[in-house]
Every structure is written in structure tokens, then in C-alpha cells.
C-alpha distance (Angstrom), angle and dihedral (degrees) to the residues before:
residue distance angle dihedral
X1 . . .
X2 3.77 . .
X3 3.81 91.0 .
X4 3.79 95.3 55.1
X5 3.81 98.4 48.8
X6 3.78 96.9 76.1
X7 3.81 89.7 47.8
X8 3.81 91.6 54.8
X9 3.79 88.7 52.1
X10 3.80 92.4 49.4
X11 3.81 91.7 46.9
X12 3.79 91.6 52.1
X13 3.76 92.5 48.0
X14 3.86 91.3 52.8
X15 3.82 91.7 49.8
X16 3.86 93.4 46.2
X17 3.83 95.4 47.2
X18 3.84 96.4 66.3
X19 3.76 91.2 47.3
X20 3.76 91.8 53.3
X21 3.77 92.6 44.9
X22 3.87 90.9 51.3
X23 3.86 90.5 48.4
X24 3.80 90.4 48.2
X25 3.77 91.4 48.9
X26 3.82 94.1 49.7
X27 3.83 90.6 47.9
X28 3.82 91.5 52.5
X29 3.76 90.5 47.9
X30 3.78 90.9 50.7
X31 3.76 92.4 49.0
X32 3.85 90.6 47.8
X33 3.81 90.6 51.2
X34 3.82 91.2 49.9
X35 3.72 92.2 48.6
X36 3.79 92.0 49.7
X37 3.76 90.4 47.9
X38 3.78 90.1 51.9
X39 3.74 91.5 50.8
X40 3.83 91.7 49.5
X41 3.81 98.3 43.5
X42 3.87 102.4 22.2
X43 3.79 97.5 109.3
X44 3.84 92.1 48.8
X45 3.73 91.7 47.8
X46 3.80 91.2 49.1
X47 3.78 91.6 49.4
X48 3.68 95.4 48.9
X49 3.76 90.0 49.7
X50 3.76 91.6 49.6
X51 3.82 91.4 49.7
X52 3.83 91.0 53.9
X53 3.86 93.5 42.7
X54 3.81 93.5 -115.0
X55 3.85 97.0 112.1
X56 3.79 92.1 91.1
X57 3.86 91.7 56.8
X58 3.75 91.5 65.6
């Protein structure tokens, strides 16, 4: 039993690592898309907030 315990920890680490990398990659892609959207539509968002008086809240 003492010999198989380290192998179980290693197996769990190698199955958890791809899931963490996939989640990290998806979050980076989402942040990049949000930033690109802000660059594309930023002036329109700011003008619409200014027209409604919400620009000073952000």
C-alpha cells in the first residue's frame, strides 16, 4: 500500500493539470474578447453612458 500511494497522487496531478490549463486558456480567451470588444465599441459605450448620466459612476 505504501508504494501505490505516491502513484495515485501523481495520477491525480496529471489529470487535474489539463483541466486547469483548459480553464485558464478559456478565461484568457474571454478576457481578450472583452478587451477587443471594449476597444471596438468603447466610444459608443462612453457616449451612451454620458447621455444617460451614468458616466460618472464608472
